[in-house]
C-alpha positions in Angstrom: -65.4 66.4 3.2 -68.2 64.2 2.0 -67.5 64.7 -1.5 -63.8 63.9 -0.8 -64.9 60.7 0.7 -67.0 59.7 -2.1 -64.4 60.7 -4.7 -61.9 58.2 -2.8 -64.4 55.5 -2.6 -65.1 55.9 -6.3 -61.3 55.4 -7.5 -60.8 52.5 -5.1 -63.4 50.7 -7.2 -65.3 49.4 -4.3 -67.8 47.7 -6.6 -65.2 45.1 -7.3 -64.8 44.2 -3.5 -67.8 41.7 -3.6 -66.0 39.6 -6.3 -62.4 40.1 -4.4 -63.7 39.0 -1.0 -63.9 35.4 -2.0 -60.5 35.7 -3.5 -59.2 36.3 0.1 -61.4 33.9 1.8 -60.8 30.8 -0.5 -57.1 30.3 0.4 -58.1 31.0 4.0 -60.3 28.1 4.0 -58.1 25.9 2.0 -55.3 26.2 4.4 -56.4 27.1 7.8 -57.3 24.4 10.2 -59.9 25.8 12.7 -62.6 28.4 12.8 -60.6 30.3 15.3 -58.6 31.7 12.5 -61.3 34.2 12.0 -60.2 35.7 15.2 -56.5 35.8 14.4 -54.2 38.6 13.5 -53.1 36.6 10.4 -56.6 36.9 9.3 -57.4 40.4 9.9 -54.0 41.9 9.2 -53.6 39.7 6.0 -57.1 41.2 4.9 -56.1 44.5 5.3 -52.8 43.8 3.3 -54.9 42.3 0.7 -57.1 45.1 0.1 -54.6 47.8 0.4 -52.9 46.1 -2.5 -55.9 46.4 -4.5 -56.6 49.7 -3.6 -53.1 50.8 -4.5 -53.6 49.3 -7.9 -56.9 50.8 -8.4 -55.9 54.4 -7.4 -52.7 54.1 -9.7 -55.0 52.9 -12.6 -57.5 55.8 -12.2 -54.7 58.4 -12.0 -52.7 56.9 -15.0 -56.0 56.7 -17.2 -57.7 60.0 -16.2 -57.4 61.3 -19.7 -58.6 58.2 -21.4 -61.5 57.9 -18.6 -62.6 61.4 -19.4 -64.1 60.0 -22.6 -65.5 56.6 -21.5 -65.6 56.7 -17.7 -65.9 60.5 -16.9 -67.0 59.8 -13.2 -63.6 58.3 -12.4 -61.8 61.3 -14.1 -64.0 63.7 -12.0 -63.0 61.9 -8.9 -59.3 62.1 -9.5 -59.5 65.7 -10.5 -61.9 66.5 -7.5 -59.2 65.0 -5.2 -56.1 66.3 -7.0 -53.3 64.5 -8.6 -51.1 65.0 -5.5 -54.0 63.9 -3.3 -54.3 60.5 -5.2 -50.7 60.1 -5.1 -50.7 60.7 -1.3 -53.5 58.1 -0.9 -51.8 55.4 -3.2 -48.4 55.9 -1.2 -50.3 55.4 2.1 -51.8 52.2 0.9 -48.5 51.0 -0.2 -46.8 51.9 3.2 -49.7 50.3 5.2 -49.4 47.2 3.1 -45.6 46.9 3.8 -45.8 47.8 7.4 -48.6 45.2 8.1 -46.7 42.5 6.2 -43.3 43.2 8.1 -45.4 42.9 11.5 -46.8 39.6 10.3 -43.5 38.3 9.0 -41.9 39.1 12.5 -45.0 37.4 14.3 -44.9 34.3 12.1 -41.2 34.0 11.3 -42.2 33.8 7.7 -40.2 36.7 5.9 -41.0 35.5 2.5 -44.2 37.6 3.0 -42.3 40.8 2.7 -40.8 40.3 -1.0 -44.2 38.8 -2.0 -46.0 42.0 -1.2 -43.1 44.1 -2.7 -43.5 42.4 -5.9 -47.4 42.8 -5.7 -46.7 46.6 -5.3 -44.5 46.7 -8.2 -46.8 44.8 -10.5 -49.6 46.9 -9.6 -47.7 50.1 -10.4 -46.2 48.6 -13.5 -49.6 47.7 -14.9 -50.7 51.3 -15.1 -47.8 53.6 -15.0 -45.1 54.2 -17.7 -42.5 52.9 -18.8 -43.7 49.4 -18.4 -47.6 49.9 -18.4 -48.4 46.3 -18.7 -51.9 47.1 -19.7 -50.7 48.3 -23.0 -48.1 45.4 -23.4 -50.2 42.7 -25.2 -50.0 39.4 -23.6 -48.3 40.8 -20.5 -51.7 42.2 -19.5 -52.9 38.7 -19.3 -50.0 37.7 -17.3 -50.9 40.5 -14.9 -54.5 39.3 -14.7 -53.6 35.7 -14.0 -50.6 36.3 -11.3 -51.3 40.0 -10.3 -55.0 39.9 -9.8 -55.8 36.3 -8.8 -53.1 33.7 -8.3 -50.5 35.9 -6.6 -52.8 37.2 -4.0 -54.2 33.9 -3.2 -50.7 32.3 -2.7 -49.9 35.2 -0.5 -52.8 34.3 1.8 -51.9 30.7 1.8 -48.6 31.5 3.1 -50.1 33.3 6.3 -51.5 30.0 7.2 -49.5 27.4 5.9 -45.6 27.8 5.2 -45.6 24.7 2.8 -49.4 24.5 1.1 -50.3 21.2 -0.3 -49.9 20.8 -4.1 -53.7 20.9 -4.6 -53.8 24.2 -3.1 -51.3 25.6 -5.7 -53.2 24.1 -8.4 -56.6 25.5 -7.3 -55.1 29.0 -7.0 -53.4 28.7 -10.6 -56.5 27.2 -12.2 -59.0 29.6 -10.5 -56.9 32.7 -11.5 -56.7 31.0 -15.2 -60.6 30.8 -15.2 -61.2 34.3 -14.0 -58.7 35.8 -16.3 -60.4 34.0 -19.3 -63.6 35.6 -18.0 -62.1 39.1 -17.5 -60.8 39.0 -21.1 -64.3 39.2 -22.4 -64.5 42.6 -20.4 -61.2 43.8 -22.0 -62.7 42.8 -25.3 -65.6 45.3 -24.9 -63.3 48.3 -25.2 -61.6 46.8 -28.4 -62.6 49.5 -30.9 -61.8 52.4 -28.5 -58.5 50.8 -27.5 -57.3 50.3 -31.0 -58.3 53.5 -32.2 -56.3 55.3 -29.4 -53.3 52.7 -29.6 -53.7 51.1 -26.4 -52.1 47.7 -27.0 -54.2 45.4 -24.8 -54.1 41.7 -25.1 -57.2 41.8 -27.3 -55.8 44.7 -29.5 -52.5 42.6 -29.9 -54.4 39.3 -30.5 -57.3 40.8 -32.7 -60.9 40.3 -31.4 -61.4 36.9 -33.0 -58.2 35.3 -31.5 -58.7 37.2 -28.1 -62.2 35.6 -27.5 -60.9 32.3 -28.7 -58.2 32.6 -25.9 -60.8 33.6 -23.4 -62.7 30.2 -24.3 -59.8 28.1 -24.0 -58.7 29.5 -20.6 -62.1 29.3 -19.1 -62.4 25.8 -20.4 -59.1 24.6 -19.1 -59.3 26.5 -15.8 -62.8 25.0 -15.1 -61.3 21.5 -15.7 -58.2 21.8 -13.6 -59.7 23.7 -10.8 -62.5 21.2 -10.4 -60.0 18.3 -10.6 -57.9 19.9 -7.9 -60.7 20.5 -5.6 -61.6 16.9 -5.8 -58.0 16.0 -5.2 -58.1 18.2 -2.0 -61.4 16.7 -1.0 -59.8 13.3 -1.1 -56.5 14.2 0.5 -58.6 15.7 3.5 -60.8 12.7 3.9 -63.9 14.8 3.3 -67.0 12.6 3.8 -69.4 11.8 1.2 -72.3 13.9 2.2 -70.0 17.0 1.7 -69.0 16.4 -1.8 -72.1 18.1 -3.1 -70.6 21.5 -1.9 -68.5 21.1 -5.2 -71.6 21.5 -7.4 -72.0 25.2 -7.2 -68.7 26.0 -8.4 -68.5 23.2 -11.1 -71.9 24.3 -12.4 -71.0 28.0 -12.3 -67.6 27.6 -14.0 -69.1 25.2 -16.6 -71.9 27.5 -17.5 -69.5 30.5 -17.8 -67.1 28.5 -19.9 -70.1 27.3 -22.2 -71.4 31.0 -22.7 -67.9 32.1 -23.6 -67.5 29.2 -26.0 -70.9 30.2 -27.6 -69.6 33.9 -27.9 -66.5 32.5 -29.6 -68.6 30.7 -32.2 -70.7 33.8 -32.8 -67.6 36.1 -33.2 -65.9 33.6 -35.7 -68.9 33.6 -37.9 -69.9 37.2 -37.7 -68.7 40.3 -39.5 -66.6 42.7 -37.5 -69.4 45.1 -36.5 -71.7 42.1 -35.3 -68.9 40.7 -33.4 -68.2 43.8 -31.6 -71.7 44.0 -30.5 -71.9 40.4 -29.5 -68.9 41.0 -27.1 -70.4 44.2 -25.8 -73.7 42.2 -24.9 -71.5 39.3 -23.3 -69.4 41.8 -21.2 -72.2 43.1 -19.4 -72.5 39.6 -17.8 -68.7 39.4 -16.9 -69.5 40.7 -13.2 -72.1 38.2 -12.7 -69.9 35.4 -14.2 -66.8 36.3 -12.1 -68.8 36.8 -8.9 -70.7 33.5 -9.2 -67.7 31.6 -10.0 -65.9 33.1 -7.1 -68.8 32.4 -4.6 -69.2 28.8 -6.0 -65.5 28.1 -5.3 -65.8 29.6 -1.9 -68.8 27.4 -1.3 -66.6 24.3 -2.3 -63.8 25.1 0.1 -65.9 25.7 2.8 -67.4 22.2 2.5 -64.2 21.2 3.0 -63.2 23.5 6.2 -66.5 22.9 7.8 -66.2 19.2 7.8 
């Protein structure tokens, strides 16, 4: 039973939850009006739906990639085979049913039925990312579209709709720009597997574009995402009448996002002027920092919206 529990946690990729928690809390703080929200059903049920969706995607990804992971991530393959294919499918099915069931309850309570098709689309995208015949992770730029809307912007907009049926324009822009920024960062992580993915004909966005153009795209996405996200947060501060002594709360996010953008721009310069082997090595070194970049950026954005919420 203990081993089954360990395997179940492993294929849910719980190591990513630290970075995912701010993705849930950022839209809460952008749209909720009072701190009583943290005791509400919308907050707790919405949080469960949010993490059930991510668990569903992680379970299917580990299941679909069990043969590929046997070479590069054997601990995931061990967990899938230890639970059994039927067992993983059952866990994924239960996650999907729980997400839909809780969403229907929320939609009924809030009279906001748009939440149900929103979650249904999220489940479909999570399925389509890993499973044939769509398998978006092997469809070039469709993989990037999934990163942007499936991992970040879509879930954030779902959370905003829990607390505000008509979110303000800057809220939408922050969600889109934050997703763009994080997608640019995660492209570096995708690029780390370029030689293996290319060899095994896994047509990721990096394989489709090539390593050099893929890193160039990552640099542009992080730069544009940083500029637009910071600008939208400034607009949001202004529209909410945030006092001047709270504006320094924006600095951690601006600093973290700018630092990440500069690091990826420098990586891009190194990749452009290096031969293939040196470029691959440079990307692999930078990819080790991706979890730090993503987490610090997410926490920085959380601090920024907290400065607006706790006025």
